[in-house]
C-alpha positions as CSV (number, residue, x, y, z in Angstrom):
1,M,-17.0,18.0,-20.9
2,T,-17.2,14.3,-19.7
3,K,-13.9,13.5,-18.5
4,K,-13.2,10.0,-19.1
5,L,-11.4,7.6,-16.8
6,A,-9.0,4.4,-17.3
7,I,-10.6,1.6,-14.9
8,I,-7.7,-1.3,-14.8
9,F,-8.9,-4.7,-13.4
10,T,-6.6,-6.3,-12.1
11,G,-8.9,-9.4,-9.9
12,G,-9.7,-10.2,-5.9
13,T,-12.8,-9.8,-4.8
14,I,-14.6,-7.5,-6.6
15,S,-13.9,-10.6,-9.2
16,M,-14.6,-12.7,-7.5
17,K,-18.1,-15.9,-7.7
18,I,-18.5,-18.7,-5.1
19,D,-17.2,-21.7,-7.2
20,P,-20.9,-24.4,-6.6
21,E,-18.0,-27.5,-6.8
22,I,-15.9,-26.3,-4.1
23,H,-17.9,-23.8,-2.5
24,A,-15.5,-21.3,-2.0
25,A,-15.2,-17.6,-4.2
26,I,-13.1,-17.4,-6.8
27,P,-11.8,-15.0,-10.1
28,A,-14.7,-15.4,-12.3
29,L,-16.4,-11.7,-13.3
30,N,-13.7,-9.4,-16.4
31,A,-14.3,-5.9,-16.6
32,D,-17.6,-5.1,-18.9
33,E,-19.3,-8.1,-16.6
34,I,-18.3,-5.4,-12.8
35,V,-18.9,-2.4,-14.7
36,S,-22.5,-3.8,-15.6
37,T,-23.7,-4.2,-11.9
38,L,-23.3,0.2,-12.1
39,K,-26.2,1.9,-12.5
40,N,-26.1,5.8,-14.3
41,I,-22.3,5.8,-14.6
42,E,-22.3,6.7,-18.3
43,D,-23.8,10.4,-16.2
44,I,-21.0,11.1,-14.8
45,A,-18.1,9.9,-16.8
46,D,-16.8,8.2,-20.1
47,F,-14.3,4.8,-19.1
48,E,-11.6,2.5,-20.4
49,L,-11.6,-0.8,-19.7
50,I,-8.8,-2.2,-18.9
51,N,-8.9,-6.8,-18.3
52,Y,-5.6,-6.7,-17.0
53,A,-5.9,-9.4,-14.8
54,N,-8.1,-11.6,-12.8
55,L,-5.5,-12.5,-10.0
56,P,-6.6,-13.0,-6.1
57,S,-4.4,-10.5,-4.4
58,P,-2.0,-12.5,-2.5
59,H,-1.0,-13.6,-6.0
60,I,0.0,-10.2,-6.5
61,T,4.7,-9.7,-6.6
62,P,6.4,-6.6,-6.0
63,A,7.1,-7.1,-9.5
64,I,3.6,-7.5,-10.8
65,M,2.9,-3.8,-9.1
66,M,5.6,-2.4,-11.0
67,D,3.6,-3.3,-13.9
68,I,0.3,-2.1,-12.7
69,F,2.6,1.3,-12.0
70,H,4.1,1.2,-15.1
71,L,0.4,0.7,-16.8
72,V,-1.4,3.7,-14.8
73,K,1.3,5.5,-16.2
74,D,1.3,4.9,-19.6
75,K,-2.7,5.8,-19.1
76,L,-1.7,9.5,-16.7
77,A,0.5,10.1,-20.3
78,D,-2.3,10.4,-22.2
79,P,-4.3,13.1,-22.6
80,T,-8.1,12.0,-22.8
81,I,-7.3,10.2,-19.8
82,D,-8.5,12.4,-16.6
83,G,-8.1,9.7,-13.8
84,V,-7.3,5.9,-13.1
85,I,-9.2,3.4,-11.2
86,V,-7.5,0.3,-10.2
87,T,-9.8,-2.6,-9.2
88,H,-6.9,-4.7,-6.5
89,G,-7.6,-7.5,-3.8
90,T,-8.3,-5.8,-0.1
91,D,-5.5,-8.7,1.5
92,T,-2.6,-6.6,-1.1
93,M,-4.0,-3.7,-1.9
94,E,-2.9,-1.2,0.3
95,E,1.2,-2.7,-0.8
96,T,0.6,-1.9,-4.6
97,A,-1.3,1.9,-3.7
98,Y,1.5,2.6,-1.8
99,V,3.8,1.7,-3.7
100,L,1.5,3.8,-6.6
101,D,1.9,6.4,-4.4
102,L,6.1,6.9,-4.2
103,L,6.4,6.7,-7.0
104,I,3.5,8.7,-9.6
105,D,3.9,11.8,-10.0
106,S,1.1,13.2,-11.9
107,N,-1.8,15.3,-10.5
108,K,-4.3,13.1,-12.0
109,P,-6.7,10.5,-9.0
110,V,-5.5,7.7,-8.6
111,V,-7.5,5.3,-7.2
112,V,-7.4,2.2,-5.7
113,V,-11.0,0.2,-5.1
114,G,-11.6,-3.5,-4.3
115,A,-15.1,-5.7,-1.9
116,M,-14.8,-7.3,1.6
117,R,-18.0,-9.1,-0.4
118,N,-17.8,-10.9,-3.5
119,F,-20.8,-11.2,-6.2
120,S,-21.8,-13.7,-4.8
121,E,-23.1,-13.1,-1.3
122,L,-25.6,-11.2,-0.4
123,G,-24.1,-7.5,0.1
124,Y,-21.9,-7.4,-2.5
125,D,-20.5,-4.6,-2.1
126,G,-18.2,-4.1,-5.6
127,A,-20.6,-2.3,-7.6
128,S,-21.0,0.6,-4.5
129,N,-17.0,0.4,-3.2
130,L,-16.6,1.3,-7.7
131,S,-19.4,3.7,-7.8
132,A,-17.7,6.0,-4.8
133,A,-14.0,5.3,-6.7
134,I,-15.2,7.2,-9.9
135,C,-17.1,10.1,-8.0
136,T,-14.0,10.7,-6.3
137,A,-11.6,10.0,-9.4
138,V,-13.4,12.8,-11.5
139,S,-13.9,15.2,-9.0
140,D,-11.7,18.0,-9.4
141,L,-10.7,17.8,-5.5
142,S,-9.3,14.4,-5.9
143,K,-6.4,16.2,-7.6
144,G,-3.1,16.3,-6.0
145,K,-4.1,14.2,-3.7
146,G,-1.6,11.4,-4.4
147,V,-2.9,8.0,-5.1
148,L,-6.3,7.1,-2.8
149,V,-8.5,4.4,-1.1
150,V,-11.6,4.5,-1.4
151,M,-13.9,1.6,0.1
152,N,-17.0,2.1,1.9
153,N,-17.5,5.3,1.5
154,E,-14.3,6.9,2.6
155,V,-11.5,8.2,1.0
156,N,-8.6,7.2,2.5
157,A,-4.6,8.7,1.7
158,A,-2.6,5.3,0.5
159,S,0.0,5.6,2.6
160,Q,-1.9,5.4,6.4
161,V,-4.3,3.8,5.1
162,T,-5.0,-0.6,5.7
163,K,-6.1,-3.6,6.4
164,T,-7.5,-3.6,9.9
165,N,-10.2,-6.7,9.7
166,T,-10.8,-9.6,8.4
167,L,-14.8,-9.4,7.0
168,S,-15.8,-5.8,8.2
169,L,-17.1,-3.6,5.0
170,D,-15.5,-0.9,7.1
171,T,-11.7,-2.9,7.6
172,F,-9.5,0.1,5.3
173,K,-8.4,2.5,8.0
174,S,-6.2,5.4,8.9
175,P,-5.7,4.4,12.1
176,E,-3.6,8.1,12.7
177,F,-5.0,10.4,11.1
178,G,-9.1,9.2,10.1
179,P,-10.4,8.9,6.2
180,L,-9.2,12.2,4.4
181,G,-13.4,12.7,3.7
182,I,-16.0,10.4,1.9
183,V,-18.0,9.9,-0.5
184,D,-22.1,11.0,0.1
185,N,-24.8,11.9,-2.7
186,D,-22.2,10.5,-5.4
187,E,-19.8,13.8,-4.0
188,V,-16.2,13.2,-2.6
189,I,-15.8,15.8,0.3
190,Y,-12.4,16.5,2.0
191,Y,-12.2,17.7,5.4
192,R,-8.3,17.7,5.6
193,N,-5.6,17.2,2.9
194,I,-1.8,15.6,3.4
195,V,0.9,17.9,4.5
196,S,3.6,16.3,2.6
197,R,4.7,14.0,0.3
198,Q,7.4,11.2,-0.6
199,V,7.5,10.7,-4.8
200,I,10.4,8.4,-5.3
201,D,12.5,8.5,-8.7
202,T,12.9,5.3,-10.0
203,D,11.2,2.5,-12.6
204,R,12.3,-0.8,-10.2
205,L,12.8,-2.1,-6.5
206,E,14.0,-4.8,-5.0
207,E,12.0,-7.5,-4.1
208,K,14.9,-9.1,-1.8
209,V,13.9,-7.3,1.2
210,A,12.7,-9.1,4.6
211,L,9.7,-9.0,7.3
212,L,10.1,-9.8,10.3
213,K,7.8,-9.4,13.9
214,S,10.1,-9.2,17.6
215,G,8.6,-11.2,20.4
216,A,9.5,-11.3,23.9
217,G,13.3,-13.3,23.7
218,M,13.6,-14.3,20.3
219,E,17.4,-13.7,18.9
220,S,19.3,-12.9,15.7
221,D,19.7,-16.4,14.2
222,I,16.7,-15.5,11.6
223,L,18.7,-12.4,10.9
224,D,22.1,-14.2,10.3
225,F,19.7,-16.8,8.2
226,Y,18.5,-13.3,5.3
227,I,22.2,-12.4,5.6
228,K,23.3,-16.1,5.0
229,E,20.8,-16.1,2.2
230,G,21.4,-12.2,0.1
231,Y,18.3,-10.7,1.3
232,K,19.8,-6.5,0.4
233,G,17.3,-5.0,3.1
234,I,15.2,-6.2,6.9
235,V,12.6,-4.4,8.3
236,I,11.9,-5.5,11.3
237,E,9.0,-4.7,13.1
238,A,10.1,-3.7,17.0
239,M,8.2,-4.0,20.3
240,G,6.9,-0.6,21.7
241,R,8.8,2.3,21.0
242,G,11.0,0.7,18.6
243,N,13.3,-1.9,20.9
244,L,14.5,-5.0,20.5
245,P,15.1,-8.2,22.7
246,P,19.5,-7.5,23.6
247,A,19.9,-11.3,21.9
248,M,18.6,-9.5,18.4
249,V,21.0,-7.1,18.3
250,P,24.6,-8.5,17.4
251,G,22.0,-9.9,13.8
252,V,21.4,-6.2,13.7
253,K,24.5,-5.2,14.1
254,R,26.2,-7.8,12.1
255,A,23.0,-6.9,9.0
256,I,24.6,-3.2,8.4
257,E,28.0,-4.6,8.8
258,N,26.8,-6.2,5.3
259,N,25.5,-3.2,4.4
260,I,22.4,-4.9,4.6
261,P,20.1,-1.4,5.7
262,V,17.8,-2.9,8.9
263,V,14.8,-1.0,9.1
264,M,12.6,-0.5,11.9
265,V,8.7,0.4,12.5
266,S,6.9,-0.4,15.7
267,R,4.5,-3.8,15.8
268,C,2.2,-1.7,17.2
269,N,-0.9,-0.8,15.3
270,T,-0.5,3.4,15.8
271,G,2.4,5.8,17.4
272,R,6.2,6.2,15.4
273,V,9.4,4.5,16.5
274,L,12.1,6.9,18.0
275,Y,15.2,6.6,19.5
276,T,13.4,6.7,23.0
277,Y,15.1,4.3,25.1
278,G,19.2,3.7,25.9
279,Y,18.9,0.2,27.6
280,E,20.5,-2.9,25.6
281,G,18.5,-3.9,22.1
282,G,17.1,0.2,23.0
283,G,16.1,3.1,20.2
284,M,19.4,4.6,21.3
285,Q,21.6,1.7,21.0
286,L,19.9,0.5,17.5
287,R,20.2,4.1,15.7
288,D,23.3,4.9,16.5
289,M,23.9,1.4,16.0
290,G,23.0,2.5,12.3
291,V,19.4,1.4,12.3
292,I,16.4,3.6,10.0
293,L,13.6,4.7,11.3
294,G,10.3,4.2,9.6
295,G,7.9,6.1,11.9
296,N,4.7,5.7,11.7
297,L,4.7,3.3,9.2
298,P,3.5,-0.8,9.0
299,G,6.2,-3.0,8.2
300,Q,4.7,-4.4,5.7
301,K,4.3,-0.8,3.6
302,A,7.6,0.1,5.1
303,R,9.1,-3.4,3.0
304,M,7.9,-1.7,0.0
305,K,9.2,1.1,0.6
306,L,12.3,0.2,1.3
307,M,12.2,-2.8,-1.9
308,L,12.2,0.7,-3.7
309,I,15.0,2.6,-2.5
310,L,17.3,0.1,-3.0
311,G,15.8,0.1,-6.3
312,K,17.4,3.2,-6.4
313,T,20.2,3.6,-4.8
314,T,22.7,0.7,-2.1
315,V,24.5,3.3,-1.1
316,Y,23.3,3.1,3.0
317,D,23.9,6.9,4.3
318,E,21.6,7.3,0.2
319,V,19.2,5.2,2.0
320,R,18.7,5.6,5.6
321,E,17.8,9.7,3.9
322,L,15.7,9.2,0.9
323,F,14.6,6.7,3.7
324,E,13.4,8.8,7.2
325,L,13.2,12.2,4.6
326,N,9.8,14.2,6.3
327,L,9.8,11.9,8.9
328,F,11.1,13.9,11.9
């Protein structure tokens, strides 16, 4: 029996063309026009095409991500739908995909896909990426793997993938563990699986969560600003294993005293944070102070996770428990 997929189009480079007047890429293609670039897909599946939006990915807000989640959730609940694909701009793709991964509790495949080259460029990769996403979504092997990101014939877990290059077609990689699999000859082949996956039961998020990167000699002024402006959570990309300049420590302490969860990840591309160092500003002092450790998540994903957890609870110990689940 032929499977049926819902494809939700949200915009991004996959739907863009060069405007002849301004000589820059802008949103232009709708769902039917994008799908018309594919060949022989009628032999693979039936489709429900949904023109949700045509937004550049920097225009995607956390509220829009939640709206996309509710749409995906509704489609997954439809017994006639066997899987869902979301087309998305690449700049915030990993964030939307991770939000979906943390919220969706379904065995049906969910795939997020986009393009690095617009329709007007030579080598437009939108058609090949969407074709690979379709091949992934129709495969029974993709069931129960959480949300997947398919680009450049590679299949990555939303919880592990990140955009690593501003230009390359193979920009989406999982630096810690590598891809889950590949798409070859119109079939998805998996080489490994996800050991554990977390689902957060909430239908809202807290948007007022800050993200900052630490640097040599930084002080507490920016932290005090976030406290004063009523931010509900702060994510810090700390140095190395999870350490901060000493002058940032008082600001971290004040945030925690104001019941503002502070999550620490590393500004390094790979490796997890841990309470290894005991000097002033070291991970052990920060841990004892109440800082929440974010494992090997990059800052942008840690921020989305904290937003969702704060949408569920604002009790500090509960926030810590949910955030650090399966990290140690």
